[in-house]
ZALUMKE-397937 format. One record per residue (C-alpha): residue in one letter; x, y, z; residue number from 1. Coordinates in pm, whole numbers. Layout:
BEGIN
  res      xx      yy      zz    n
    A       X       Y       Z  NUM
...
REM end
This chain:
BEGIN
  res      xx      yy      zz    n
    M   -3823    -370    2457    1
    V   -3585    -484    2731    2
    G   -3331    -588    2467    3
    G   -3343    -240    2312    4
    R   -3273     -69    2647    5
    W   -2988    -308    2716    6
    L   -2839    -235    2373    7
    N   -2873     142    2429    8
    G   -2695     107    2764    9
    V   -2410     -86    2602   10
    M   -2381     178    2328   11
    V   -2359     458    2586   12
    L   -2094     265    2783   13
    V   -1887     202    2471   14
    T   -1911     571    2373   15
    V   -1798     686    2717   16
    L   -1508     441    2726   17
    A   -1400     527    2372   18
    S   -1399     899    2449   19
    A   -1159     833    2739   20
    C    -883     755    2488   21
    A    -720     997    2250   22
    F    -455     975    1987   23
    E    -187    1229    2072   24
    S      74    1324    1816   25
    D     201    1616    1619   26
    P       0    1603    1297   27
    A     270    1799    1118   28
    A     523    1521    1178   29
    R     297    1239    1060   30
    V     252    1116     704   31
    Q    -100    1138     570   32
    V    -217     950     259   33
    M    -449    1122      12   34
    Q    -616     978    -295   35
    T    -625    1221    -586   36
    P    -742    1175    -946   37
    S    -380    1128   -1049   38
    G    -304     869    -777   39
    L    -175     863    -422   40
    E      -8    1160    -258   41
    F     163    1175      80   42
    L     154    1482     303   43
    R     427    1518     567   44
    G     417    1847     745   45
    S     349    2105     476   46
    R     529    1910     202   47
    L     336    1708     -53   48
    Y     497    1400    -213   49
    E     344    1249    -525   50
    H     351     870    -544   51
    G     500     881    -893   52
    A     575     606   -1140   53
    F     880     483    -953   54
    V     750     540    -598   55
    G    1000     810    -509   56
    G     734    1007    -324   57
    L     666     727     -75   58
    R    1036     677     -12   59
    D    1085    1050      47   60
    A     776    1079     270   61
    V     890     803     507   62
    S    1263     876     499   63
    G    1440     866     832   64
    V    1270     551     966   65
    P    1460     240     849   66
    R    1166       0     880   67
    A     940     233     681   68
    E    1211     281     419   69
    E    1245     -98     381   70
    Q     871    -133     326   71
    A     868     151      73   72
    E    1154     -20    -109   73
    A     964    -353    -110   74
    H     664    -171    -259   75
    S     889     -21    -526   76
    R    1046    -357    -615   77
    L     705    -526    -648   78
    L     576    -246    -872   79
    M     888    -262   -1089   80
    G     857    -639   -1120   81
    G     490    -606   -1213   82
    F     575    -345   -1475   83
    L     847    -563   -1631   84
    L     616    -865   -1642   85
    E     346    -649   -1797   86
    L     590    -539   -2070   87
    A     688    -901   -2133   88
    G     320    -992   -2166   89
    L     266    -711   -2416   90
    V     565    -827   -2622   91
    L     427   -1181   -2626   92
    A      83   -1053   -2720   93
    G     236    -866   -3013   94
    A     430   -1175   -3117   95
    T     105   -1372   -3095   96
    V     -63   -1135   -3339   97
    V     233   -1154   -3580   98
    T     249   -1536   -3577   99
    A    -128   -1563   -3612  100
    A    -116   -1339   -3918  101
    Q     163   -1549   -4070  102
    S       5   -1889   -4006  103
    D    -165   -2046   -4300  104
    E    -511   -2191   -4326  105
    S    -385   -2546   -4272  106
    G    -308   -2463   -3909  107
    D      70   -2469   -3937  108
    G     211   -2236   -3670  109
    L     -98   -2265   -3453  110
    D      99   -2431   -3172  111
    T     342   -2141   -3164  112
    T      59   -1889   -3164  113
    L    -117   -2066   -2877  114
    A     206   -2093   -2678  115
    L     277   -1722   -2721  116
    A     -81   -1630   -2627  117
    S     -61   -1852   -2317  118
    G     267   -1690   -2217  119
    A     113   -1345   -2257  120
    V    -175   -1443   -2028  121
    V      62   -1590   -1767  122
    F     277   -1276   -1763  123
    S     -32   -1057   -1738  124
    V    -170   -1253   -1440  125
    A     170   -1254   -1270  126
    S     207    -877   -1314  127
    S    -141    -823   -1169  128
    A     -46   -1036    -868  129
    L     268    -830    -806  130
    Y      73    -505    -835  131
    A    -188    -632    -591  132
    H      73    -752    -341  133
    S     257    -419    -348  134
    T     -32    -212    -212  135
    P     -15    -326     154  136
    Y     348    -215     166  137
    V     234     147     116  138
    W      23     129     430  139
    D     291     -63     622  140
    A     551     203     536  141
    V     322     490     638  142
    N     211     315     958  143
    S     570     226    1055  144
    Y     675     586    1003  145
    N     381     726    1200  146
    D     432     474    1483  147
    E     796     580    1513  148
    V     692     947    1520  149
    Q     445     864    1799  150
    R     711     672    1995  151
    A     955     963    1964  152
    A     687    1210    2081  153
    A     606     992    2383  154
    D     976     961    2465  155
    Q    1021    1341    2447  156
    R     723    1395    2678  157
    G     884    1165    2929  158
    G     579     944    2928  159
    P     566     573    2871  160
    V     692     475    2527  161
    P     458     226    2360  162
    A     624    -104    2279  163
    E     672    -212    1921  164
    G     350    -355    1779  165
    T     121    -219    2050  166
    S    -167      25    2021  167
    M     -73     389    2007  168
    L    -396     495    2185  169
    Q    -333     642    2527  170
    P    -575     760    2798  171
    V    -640    1132    2812  172
    P    -487    1281    3130  173
REM end
């Protein structure tokens, strides 16, 4: 029972300390990410940007902050590379089907078929890796943009400007 009281005391202390901090910014200036049935959308102010096939929405949503624009561009390049590798894998898969249909029962052409099938699998795995590695760049771009908005707001208020890479939480006055 003593452990339970101690834990309750710690929980109360953490709650009180956490409520002493607040995140101050203009929500209209920040970029918010929303998941919709059709994919990601970005809300900046009252304008909604769709992620789109070629990531134009992310670039537009974080425009004006060079670091965020670089990260959006990296995301776009990784997605485009993944798409091209996926197309190459599909072409090889089609070629695999054609060569398999043309090979005879003696097994002639089987080496070519297996090589094409292996290439299709390699391209498919590589495209999946590029797609997976592109996702963090979305969050990096949005966070870089929002951090810069927060720094600019703190600078306008005349308060301390948080250093690059530090927490944006500030005590409530």
